[in-house]
C-alpha positions in Angstrom: -0.2 0.0 0.0 1.2 3.4 -0.7 -0.7 5.0 2.3 0.3 2.9 5.3 -1.4 5.2 8.2 -2.7 8.3 8.5 0.4 10.3 9.4 1.9 9.3 6.0 -0.9 10.2 4.0 -1.2 13.4 5.6 2.4 14.4 5.4 2.4 13.4 1.4 -0.6 15.8 1.1 1.3 18.6 3.0 4.4 18.4 0.7 2.2 18.0 -2.1 0.3 21.6 -1.7 3.6 23.0 -0.1 2.3 23.4 3.6 4.4 23.0 6.4 2.0 23.4 9.4 0.7 20.8 11.5 -3.1 19.5 11.3 -5.2 22.2 12.5 -5.6 22.8 16.1 -9.1 22.7 17.6 -8.4 25.9 19.3 -8.7 29.2 17.2 -5.4 30.5 18.7 -2.6 29.4 16.2 0.9 30.1 16.8 3.0 30.2 13.8 6.0 27.9 13.9 9.8 29.6 13.6 11.4 28.9 10.7 13.5 31.0 7.8 10.1 32.0 6.0 9.1 35.4 6.2 5.7 36.0 8.1 3.9 36.4 4.8 4.9 33.1 3.3 4.1 31.8 7.1 0.3 33.3 7.0 0.0 32.3 3.4 0.6 28.7 4.3 -1.8 28.8 7.4 -4.8 30.5 5.4 -4.3 28.2 2.3 -4.5 25.0 4.6 -7.6 26.0 6.2 -9.0 26.9 2.8 -8.0 23.3 1.6 -8.9 21.3 4.6 -12.6 23.0 4.5 -12.1 25.0 7.8 -12.5 27.9 5.6 -15.3 26.9 3.4 -16.7 28.4 0.1 -17.7 32.0 1.1 -16.4 32.3 4.6 -15.4 35.6 5.5 -11.7 36.1 6.6 -11.4 39.0 9.0 -7.8 40.5 8.5 -7.4 42.1 12.0 -8.6 39.0 13.8 -6.5 36.5 11.5 -3.5 38.5 12.3 -4.2 38.7 15.9 -4.4 34.9 15.8 -1.3 34.2 14.2 0.7 36.6 16.4 1.8 39.2 13.4 0.7 42.6 12.2 -1.8 43.1 9.8 1.0 43.7 6.8 2.1 40.1 6.3 -1.3 39.1 6.2 -2.3 41.4 3.6 0.5 40.1 1.4 -0.5 36.5 1.8 -4.4 37.4 1.3 -3.1 39.0 -2.2 -1.1 36.3 -3.2 -4.2 33.9 -2.5 -6.5 36.2 -4.7 -4.1 36.2 -7.5 -4.3 32.1 -7.0 -8.5 32.7 -7.3 -8.5 31.2 -3.6 -10.3 34.4 -2.1 -11.8 37.5 -3.1 -12.8 40.9 -2.0 -16.7 41.2 -2.2 -18.8 44.5 -1.7 -20.0 44.8 1.7 -18.7 41.4 2.8 -14.7 42.1 2.5 -12.4 39.3 2.3 -13.7 35.8 1.4 -13.0 32.3 0.3 -14.0 33.0 -3.1 -17.4 31.4 -4.6 -16.4 30.4 -8.3 -19.5 31.3 -10.8 -20.4 28.2 -13.4 -18.5 30.6 -16.1 -15.2 30.7 -13.7 -15.6 26.8 -13.5 -16.3 26.0 -17.3 -12.8 28.2 -18.1 -10.9 26.7 -15.4 -11.7 23.2 -16.8 -11.0 24.0 -20.2 -7.7 24.7 -18.8 -7.4 21.6 -16.9 -8.6 19.4 -19.6 -5.8 20.9 -21.8 -3.0 20.8 -19.0 -3.8 17.0 -18.4 -4.6 15.4 -21.5 -1.0 16.8 -22.4 0.3 15.5 -19.5 -1.2 12.2 -20.2 0.1 12.0 -23.6 3.5 12.8 -22.4 3.3 10.2 -19.6 2.7 7.6 -22.4 5.9 8.9 -24.1 8.4 9.3 -21.4 7.4 7.0 -18.1 9.2 4.1 -17.2 7.9 0.4 -16.5 8.4 1.4 -12.7 6.5 4.8 -13.0 3.6 3.0 -14.6 3.5 0.4 -12.1 3.6 2.7 -9.4 0.8 4.7 -11.1 -1.7 1.7 -11.1 -0.9 1.3 -7.5 -1.7 4.7 -6.6 -4.8 4.3 -8.3 -6.1 1.2 -6.8 -5.6 2.7 -3.4 -6.9 6.0 -4.6 -10.1 3.8 -5.2 -9.9 1.9 -2.3 -10.0 5.4 -0.1 -13.0 6.6 -2.2 -14.9 3.6 -1.1 -14.1 3.8 2.5 -15.0 7.8 2.3 -18.2 7.4 0.9 -19.8 3.9 2.1 -22.0 5.9 4.6 -25.0 8.0 4.2 -22.7 10.9 5.2 -19.0 11.1 3.8 -16.4 10.7 6.7 -14.7 14.1 6.9 -11.4 12.8 7.7 -11.5 9.8 4.9 -12.5 12.5 2.4 -9.6 14.8 3.4 -7.2 11.8 2.8 -8.9 11.0 -0.4 -8.6 14.4 -1.7 -4.8 14.3 -0.9 -4.0 11.0 -2.5 -6.2 12.2 -5.6 -4.3 15.3 -6.0 -1.3 13.3 -5.6 -2.1 10.9 -8.3 -2.7 13.7 -10.8 0.5 15.3 -9.8 2.6 12.1 -10.1 1.4 11.9 -14.1 2.7 15.1 -14.0 6.0 14.8 -12.6 6.8 11.8 -14.5 6.8 14.0 -18.0 10.0 15.7 -16.3 8.7 18.6 -17.1 8.6 21.5 -14.2 6.6 24.3 -15.6 4.0 21.6 -16.6 3.9 20.5 -13.3 3.7 23.8 -11.8 0.8 24.8 -13.9 -1.0 21.2 -13.2 -0.3 22.1 -9.1 -1.8 25.4 -9.2 -4.6 24.0 -11.0 -5.4 21.1 -8.7 -5.4 23.5 -5.7 -8.4 24.9 -7.2 -9.7 21.5 -7.8 -9.1 20.7 -4.0 -10.8 23.9 -2.8 -13.9 24.4 -5.6 -14.8 20.9 -6.6 -14.3 19.0 -3.5 -16.3 21.4 -1.3 -18.1 18.8 1.2 -21.4 20.6 0.7 -21.3 20.9 -3.3 -19.4 17.4 -4.0 -18.3 15.6 -1.1 -20.0 12.3 -0.8 -20.8 11.5 -4.4 -19.7 8.2 -5.8 -17.5 7.2 -8.5 -17.9 4.2 -11.1 -15.6 1.1 -9.4 -12.1 1.0 -10.2 -12.3 4.7 -11.9 -8.9 5.7 -11.5 -7.5 2.3 -11.6 -9.0 2.0 -15.2 -7.3 5.4 -16.5 -4.1 4.5 -15.1 -4.0 1.3 -16.6 -4.8 3.0 -19.7 -2.1 5.4 -19.4 0.2 2.4 -18.6 -0.1 1.2 -22.1 1.6 2.9 -25.2 -1.1 4.8 -27.0 -0.9 8.4 -26.6 -4.3 8.8 -28.3 -6.1 6.4 -26.1 -4.7 8.0 -23.0 -5.8 11.6 -24.3 -9.5 10.1 -24.7 -9.4 8.3 -21.5 -8.3 11.6 -19.7 -10.6 13.5 -21.2 -13.7 11.1 -20.1 -11.8 10.9 -16.8 -12.2 14.6 -16.3 -15.8 15.3 -17.6 -17.5 12.5 -15.3 -20.5 14.2 -13.6 -19.4 17.8 -14.6 -22.8 18.9 -15.5 -23.9 17.4 -12.4 -21.7 19.8 -10.2 -22.4 22.9 -12.3 -26.2 22.4 -11.3 -25.4 21.8 -7.7 -23.2 25.0 -8.0 -25.9 27.1 -9.5 -28.4 26.2 -7.1 -25.8 26.8 -4.2 -25.4 30.3 -5.9 -29.2 31.1 -5.7 -29.6 30.4 -2.0 -30.7 32.8 0.1 -28.7 33.7 3.2 -30.7 31.7 5.5 -29.8 28.5 3.5 -26.2 29.6 3.4 -25.9 29.9 6.9 -27.8 26.2 7.7 -25.2 24.8 5.0 -22.3 26.0 6.8 -24.1 24.7 10.0 -23.7 21.2 8.6 -26.7 20.6 6.6 -26.2 19.3 3.0 -27.3 20.8 0.1 -30.2 19.2 -1.7 -30.2 18.4 -5.1 -32.3 17.0 -7.7 -31.6 13.3 -8.4 -28.7 12.7 -10.9 -30.0 11.5 -14.3 
């Protein structure tokens, strides 16, 4: 197994998303660990981790002064960190609301998805062209474990939040591994940035978290990429990326039309109700 225990799983996710902090403490008071990083970099990592783990869900307000006080620093590095996160499309500044976790529009998502499709289909083609036999075998093993984690996280009526987070980490690692095997750093960086938005936008617990994928979904993709046809790999990756995309768009549109009371109930733990999938 690639993931032997929860600590190892979390560490692999932390490495992928470049977060140096430990798992969130239950206390709202956070002490930023001493390091050679600037305060702005430390604040950036803390805020991004909270977004990726769902502590700051879509639309959550981020009060700058309170955040700075909880991190034990002035507001200047926090502002720098938030500016960087805004550039990465993870947060936004909304009128009468202030700084909040970005709520993407359907147009945002479709544009983002077009970029993802271009990046990851090219990554799949290059994987076929350049990956070694050992890398192909490793990808299949990663996919099998990813599918196992998915089954565990979605077997109940409500998704297990901790297992779902582990699955998200494994999912990001799977797609990043395909890119890394191309040995093209610029492509890897572009896909990593794109994957952060996948992590934040498409796996928000209330929009997406509990839906079940087809059996052996990632294993089938990995075995196709392990073959020697670039055209087949391209087609398989496109089909993989478009799975239930329209369902997600419907969920997002419904979320954006909710009134404030419904949004509040969602943040208090109630799942978003949607029409049955066709």
